[in-house]
C-alpha positions, 0 to 999 in steps of 0.5 A: 391276391385275387380281386374280391369282386371276382366271381368265386366260381371263376376264381376256383376254376382258375386255381384248379387249372394252375394247380393241375399243371403244377401237379403234373410237374410235381409228380415227377419231381425228385425226392431231393427237389421236394425236400429242398423246397420243404427245408427252404419253406421252413427257412422262410417261415422262420424269416417271416415270423414277425410278419406272421405274428402280425397277420395272426394278431389281425386274425385274433382281433377280428374274432376275439369278442365273438368266439370262445377261448378255445377257438381263439387258442386254435387260431392264435400263433405264438413264436413257439408255434411258428417254430413247431410248424417249421420243425414239422416241415423239416421232419417231413423232409426227413421222412421217406418219399412215398412216391414210387414205392413198389407196393407189390410184385407178381410174375405171371406164368406167361412171363409178365411182371406186374408191379403195383406202384405208389403215385400222387393222387393229383390235386387236393382240396383242403378245407379247414377252419381256424388252425393256421398251422393246418395250412402249413401241415397240409401243404408240406404233406401234399408237396412231399407226396407229389400232390398240388393243394388248394387251401380254403382256411376259415375266413378268420385265419385268412391273414395268417394263411396268406403269409403261410402260403407265401412261405411255402411258395418261396420254398417251391420256387427255391427248389425250382418247382412250381409255386402253384403246387401250393395255393389258396382260395382268396375270396371269403365267399362261401360259394367258393367252397361249393365251386371247389366241391363240384370242380371234377375237372381239376380237383381229385380229392377234397379233405375237410378238417373242422367241426361236424357242420363243415364235414357234413356239408362237404359229405352232402354237397361234394361231387369230387371224392372226399376223405372225411374227418369227423368231429372228435367226441373221444371217450375214456372208459375206466374199467374196474381193474384200472390203476385209478391214480394212473387213470386220473393223471391220464384223463386230466392230460387228455381233457386239459392239455389242449381243449381245442384239439380233435383228440381232446377227451370229451366223455369219461365212462366209469365202471360202476365197481370203481366209481365211488373211488374214482369219481372223487379223485377225478374231480379233485384232479380236474378241480376248477379247470373243468366243468363236469356234467354227469348222470344221476349216479355220478352226481350222487357220488360227487356234487361237484358234478352237474347233471348232464342233459341227453345232448351232452352225450353226443357233444364235442365240447372243444372246451373245459367241459366233459361228460361222465357216465357210470356203466355196469361193466365192460359190455355196457361200456362198449355199447355206450361208446359205440352209440355215442362216439364219433369213432375218432379215438376212444380209450380204455384204462385197465390193468386187465389185458384181456378186458383191454383186448376185448374193448379194442377189438369191439370199439369201431373207431379210427384210433383205439388206445390202452392206458394212454391219453387220447391227445396222442391221436396225432400224425406227428406222435404216430411218427408221420411227421405231421398229418393232414387230418384223422379220417374217420371213414373206412375207405382208402385211409383211416386214422392219421392221414400222412404221406402214405395216405396221400398216394394212390397206385398204378400198375406197371406191366413189364413184358417181352413181347407177350400177346393174349391168346 
């Protein structure tokens, strides 16, 4: 634990220096050693459950009177959630090692053999908000992909993060790997975030995971490269060909399974042709569990829906609230979603395969779904073991960021004495 009076920039510089040294060692670590570290860390998480629950209770108590229920849900750990974290580490250990993969091989006419090979990125800064499990997932993914990581969790989760990092470091040490491969910024001073974003000497990539405010701060202030995870203003469009009972069931799951995750549905777009039949089904299946805010057409169909404001169409609620918009067909739906989506995850409910194809082709989001809940926007559900975030940009990685997305590449050129004429 650092001295809280220490200059945050000096603190981050020291973390970065140690992480850089650890990254050099970790880059050459065997798959077996990395897997041993992950399995030992999973064991450490389970053995420290009581300590972690106590630490998490302190975190929850510190904000329970000032934060909404959805925020508390993201912050709170239970025995089940700790077991899920431990299993995620084991799942990552079971995945193929992304480092050393030969991505392409070319033999030139002069006999040179050129290989493009996957390598670790180096040192990753991970900035996230209230979900403590993000620290475990990010640490495990970075470890398996040969990267050192510096975590900056939200100040409200600092006690939980301390225990999680301790478990990860115990796993590293048990496998003979450097504990400094997983570290956390210990000061709540926001100047530490600025220092991390500017530390081009030590940090190779910063990944923010949280609300739009955090992501835009990173985007605007970072001097190091970033991999952005924007907010999840996710839409589901109910096409005129949709099975309306299926659509209602899927939308309930997409909205209410967990309202505080980035794949939670925030906006429901309904084709005018089925709106009179579908909207009453929607209000019935959501009931009192979800507040609906709609346009004039939606309100006229069902008075359980409150009038929406212009701000509602662009809001990531992360709460039991959703907006409802009635549109006049597929083209209007595509235009509406394209204008208001955060381009994280959007979906169409349709039995018409051609309509689904058109929507999925036209919508420029990282994930586009057909007849499925947007809550499947998750690296674990994609078979990645876990994710470090959902990248909404278009460079390097897009969608769930797992092991493969945490590697770069280099070229290995094999010759037999060739010289260039």
